[in-house]
C-alpha positions in Angstrom: -28.6 -38.4 3.8 -26.1 -36.1 5.6 -26.4 -33.6 2.8 -30.1 -33.3 3.1 -30.1 -33.3 6.9 -27.5 -30.5 6.9 -29.4 -28.5 4.3 -32.5 -28.8 6.5 -30.5 -27.5 9.5 -29.2 -24.6 7.4 -32.8 -23.7 6.6 -33.7 -23.8 10.3 -30.7 -21.7 11.1 -31.7 -19.1 8.5 -35.3 -19.1 9.7 -34.1 -18.3 13.3 -31.7 -15.6 12.2 -28.5 -17.6 12.8 -26.9 -16.6 9.5 -23.3 -17.1 10.5 -24.1 -20.7 11.7 -25.8 -21.4 8.4 -22.9 -20.0 6.4 -20.5 -22.3 8.3 -22.6 -25.3 7.7 -22.8 -24.5 4.0 -19.0 -24.0 3.9 -18.6 -27.5 5.4 -21.0 -28.9 2.8 -19.2 -27.3 -0.1 -16.0 -28.9 1.2 -17.6 -32.3 1.7 -19.6 -32.3 -1.5 -17.7 -30.1 -4.0 -19.6 -31.6 -7.0 -23.1 -30.8 -5.6 -24.6 -27.6 -6.8 -27.2 -27.2 -4.0 -24.8 -26.2 -1.2 -22.9 -23.8 -3.5 -26.1 -22.1 -4.6 -27.4 -21.8 -1.1 -24.1 -20.4 0.1 -24.2 -17.8 -2.7 -27.7 -16.8 -1.4 -26.3 -16.4 2.1 -23.5 -14.2 0.9 -26.1 -12.1 -0.9 -27.7 -11.5 2.5 -24.3 -10.0 3.6 -24.1 -8.0 0.4 -20.9 -9.8 -0.6 -21.1 -10.0 -4.4 -17.6 -11.4 -4.8 -18.4 -14.4 -2.5 -21.8 -14.9 -4.1 -20.0 -14.9 -7.5 -17.5 -17.4 -6.2 -20.1 -19.9 -5.2 -22.2 -19.4 -8.4 -19.2 -19.4 -10.7 -20.1 -22.9 -12.1 -23.8 -22.1 -12.7 -25.2 -21.0 -16.0 -27.6 -18.6 -14.4 -24.8 -16.7 -12.5 -24.9 -13.0 -12.2 -22.4 -11.2 -14.5 -21.9 -8.5 -11.8 -21.2 -11.1 -9.1 -18.9 -13.0 -11.4 -16.9 -9.9 -12.2 -16.6 -9.1 -8.5 -15.3 -12.6 -7.8 -12.8 -12.4 -10.7 -11.6 -9.0 -9.4 -11.2 -10.2 -5.8 -9.4 -13.4 -6.9 -7.4 -11.7 -9.6 -5.4 -14.6 -11.0 -6.5 -18.0 -12.4 -4.6 -19.9 -9.6 -6.4 -17.9 -6.9 -9.7 -18.5 -8.6 -9.0 -22.2 -8.8 -8.3 -22.3 -5.1 -11.4 -20.2 -4.3 -13.6 -22.5 -6.3 -12.6 -25.4 -4.0 -13.1 -28.1 -6.6 -11.7 -31.6 -6.3 -11.5 -34.3 -8.9 -11.7 -33.5 -12.6 -13.9 -31.6 -14.9 -15.8 -34.8 -15.8 -17.1 -34.8 -12.2 -19.0 -31.5 -13.0 -22.8 -31.7 -12.6 -23.4 -29.8 -15.9 -21.6 -29.3 -19.2 -21.5 -25.5 -18.4 -19.7 -26.2 -15.1 -17.3 -28.6 -16.9 -16.5 -25.9 -19.4 -15.8 -23.2 -16.8 -13.6 -25.6 -14.8 -11.6 -26.5 -17.9 -11.2 -22.8 -18.9 -10.0 -22.0 -15.4 -7.6 -24.9 -15.1 -6.2 -24.1 -18.6 -5.7 -20.4 -17.7 -3.9 -21.4 -14.5 -1.7 -23.8 -16.3 -0.8 -21.1 -18.9 0.0 -18.6 -16.2 2.3 -21.0 -14.4 3.9 -22.4 -17.6 3.1 -26.0 -16.6 0.1 -28.2 -16.3 -2.0 -27.9 -13.1 -4.7 -30.3 -11.9 -7.5 -29.7 -9.4 -6.1 -32.2 -7.0 -2.5 -31.1 -7.5 -3.2 -27.4 -6.8 -2.2 -27.8 -3.1 1.4 -28.4 -4.2 1.5 -25.2 -6.3 3.9 -22.9 -4.4 6.1 -21.4 -7.1 3.6 -18.8 -8.4 4.7 -16.2 -10.9 5.7 -12.9 -9.4 2.4 -11.3 -10.1 0.6 -14.0 -8.0 2.9 -14.1 -4.9 1.4 -12.7 -1.8 3.4 -9.5 -1.2 5.8 -10.0 -4.1 9.2 -8.5 -4.5 8.5 -5.2 -2.6 7.6 -7.0 0.6 10.7 -9.2 0.4 12.9 -6.2 -0.2 11.4 -4.3 2.7 11.8 -7.3 5.0 15.4 -7.6 4.0 16.1 -3.9 4.6 14.4 -4.1 8.0 16.6 -7.0 9.0 19.7 -5.2 7.9 18.7 -2.1 9.8 18.0 -4.1 12.9 21.4 -5.8 12.6 23.2 -2.4 12.2 21.4 -1.0 15.2 22.2 -4.0 17.3 25.9 -3.9 16.3 26.1 -0.2 17.0 24.7 -0.7 20.5 27.1 -3.5 21.1 30.1 -1.3 20.0 28.9 1.5 22.1 28.7 -0.8 25.1 32.2 -2.0 24.5 33.5 1.6 24.3 31.6 2.5 27.5 33.2 -0.4 29.3 36.7 0.6 28.3 36.3 4.2 29.6 
């Protein structure tokens, strides 16, 4: 009942031009009903209104009639299998999928993520995945090195000012 009521509200929002409100309602529905294709399809349609092919591809990823261009845009934006798994926002197992096509896509994605991490990953266990390979870390080694160099420079400057102050006091 809540699903159909909220979908009706989404339609009313869209009819009155409240596209951001409709999008938020649909995002809530996809979170509450991850196995239902209707909110995902409708959310993809809303993202098409924005011209966001990657997000449309994200929400149509499990559908057989998905657009190859949108799928490619989604896969480019979420470049690794782990990021795609998170973006899909699936919970449960592949057997919960509404169609065989969706189950196959979910299995392929989970298998690719497991291979990239070197250990099995489950849809419900994805939240605990923190030790991503270097290619999947936000920022990676370069950001860590720059942060370390910045801290070192700050410490040297602070120490230099402190020494200069001590010398000035003794004069």
